[in-house]
SERO-820016 format. One record per residue (C-alpha): residue number from 1; residue in three letters; x negated, y negated, z. Coordinates in pm, whole numbers, plus 50000, padded with zeros to 5 digits. Layout:
N
FIKOL seq type    xx    yy    zz
FIKOL NUM  ALA     X     Y     Z
...
END
This chain:
95
FIKOL seq type    xx    yy    zz
FIKOL   1  MET 03663 25644 41976
FIKOL   2  ASN 03355 25854 41953
FIKOL   3  GLY 03301 26221 41888
FIKOL   4  PRO 03293 26470 41605
FIKOL   5  ASN 03662 26422 41517
FIKOL   6  SER 03684 26043 41557
FIKOL   7  HIS 03764 26005 41185
FIKOL   8  ARG 04083 26207 41246
FIKOL   9  ALA 04198 26001 41543
FIKOL  10  CYS 04548 25861 41571
FIKOL  11  HIS 04553 25484 41609
FIKOL  12  LEU 04872 25325 41739
FIKOL  13  GLY 04971 24972 41645
FIKOL  14  VAL 05064 24758 41348
FIKOL  15  ASN 04914 24878 41022
FIKOL  16  PRO 05066 24666 40741
FIKOL  17  ARG 04831 24813 40479
FIKOL  18  GLY 04872 25173 40588
FIKOL  19  LEU 05068 25447 40420
FIKOL  20  VAL 05442 25409 40471
FIKOL  21  ASP 05735 25594 40320
FIKOL  22  ARG 05967 25307 40224
FIKOL  23  SER 06222 25528 40049
FIKOL  24  VAL 06568 25585 40195
FIKOL  25  PRO 06716 25913 40072
FIKOL  26  VAL 07096 25901 40036
FIKOL  27  LEU 07312 26206 39968
FIKOL  28  ARG 07662 26161 39827
FIKOL  29  VAL 07922 26416 39938
FIKOL  30  ASP 08240 26416 39731
FIKOL  31  SER 08592 26519 39829
FIKOL  32  PRO 08768 26795 39629
FIKOL  33  GLU 08926 26511 39426
FIKOL  34  GLY 08582 26380 39325
FIKOL  35  GLU 08590 26069 39548
FIKOL  36  ALA 08295 25974 39766
FIKOL  37  ALA 08361 26118 40113
FIKOL  38  CYS 08038 26048 40299
FIKOL  39  GLY 07685 25940 40240
FIKOL  40  PRO 07420 26059 40483
FIKOL  41  LEU 07111 25838 40471
FIKOL  42  ARG 06779 25895 40646
FIKOL  43  LEU 06511 25648 40744
FIKOL  44  PRO 06232 25765 40978
FIKOL  45  CYS 06211 25456 41199
FIKOL  46  HIS 06323 25353 41549
FIKOL  47  ASN 06618 25116 41580
FIKOL  48  THR 06399 24857 41749
FIKOL  49  THR 06387 24561 41512
FIKOL  50  LEU 06468 24319 41794
FIKOL  51  THR 06191 24279 42049
FIKOL  52  GLN 06211 24285 42428
FIKOL  53  THR 06259 23906 42431
FIKOL  54  ASN 06589 23924 42240
FIKOL  55  TYR 06891 24028 42446
FIKOL  56  SER 07149 24007 42165
FIKOL  57  LEU 07379 24301 42112
FIKOL  58  CYS 07304 24447 41773
FIKOL  59  GLY 07331 24784 41599
FIKOL  60  ASP 06997 24705 41439
FIKOL  61  TYR 06908 24783 41079
FIKOL  62  ARG 07100 25111 41094
FIKOL  63  VAL 07435 24930 41102
FIKOL  64  TYR 07339 24705 40811
FIKOL  65  ALA 07228 25006 40606
FIKOL  66  GLN 07555 25188 40676
FIKOL  67  ALA 07759 24878 40584
FIKOL  68  TYR 07560 24842 40261
FIKOL  69  VAL 07638 25200 40154
FIKOL  70  GLN 08005 25177 40257
FIKOL  71  GLU 08057 24850 40068
FIKOL  72  ARG 07934 25016 39750
FIKOL  73  GLN 08127 25339 39807
FIKOL  74  PRO 08475 25233 39933
FIKOL  75  GLY 08640 25502 40143
FIKOL  76  ALA 08314 25682 40216
FIKOL  77  GLN 08163 25717 40562
FIKOL  78  ALA 07789 25644 40576
FIKOL  79  MET 07610 25857 40834
FIKOL  80  PHE 07266 25750 40951
FIKOL  81  MET 07000 26004 41054
FIKOL  82  ILE 06656 25931 41192
FIKOL  83  GLY 06533 26289 41159
FIKOL  84  LEU 06214 26440 41292
FIKOL  85  ARG 05981 26169 41164
FIKOL  86  GLY 06152 25878 41341
FIKOL  87  ASP 05860 25793 41565
FIKOL  88  ALA 05771 25461 41404
FIKOL  89  ASN 05864 25104 41482
FIKOL  90  PRO 05983 24866 41211
FIKOL  91  TYR 05742 24600 41089
FIKOL  92  PRO 05774 24307 41092
FIKOL  93  ARG 05994 24275 41399
FIKOL  94  VAL 06221 23985 41483
FIKOL  95  PRO 06140 23804 41811
END
């Protein structure tokens, strides 16, 4: 890209050394009795771990993240949210 604003250009593609928010915020919501009722978690990333060459049925990383939270908080319902910043593909991807 050339031009006066080329330093501010958006480059699409794999950027393993680029800035990435690898945190996964989790909020615990308790019932009136003090038990864990639900746990919303947010990760700004597409559910596209499997590539176009893999035709397996899979809930992708979202399902594994929900199961992880629910195993550690029995009786709670984990709710996954992508949010407004979910326009990123996971890296690395599984062929």
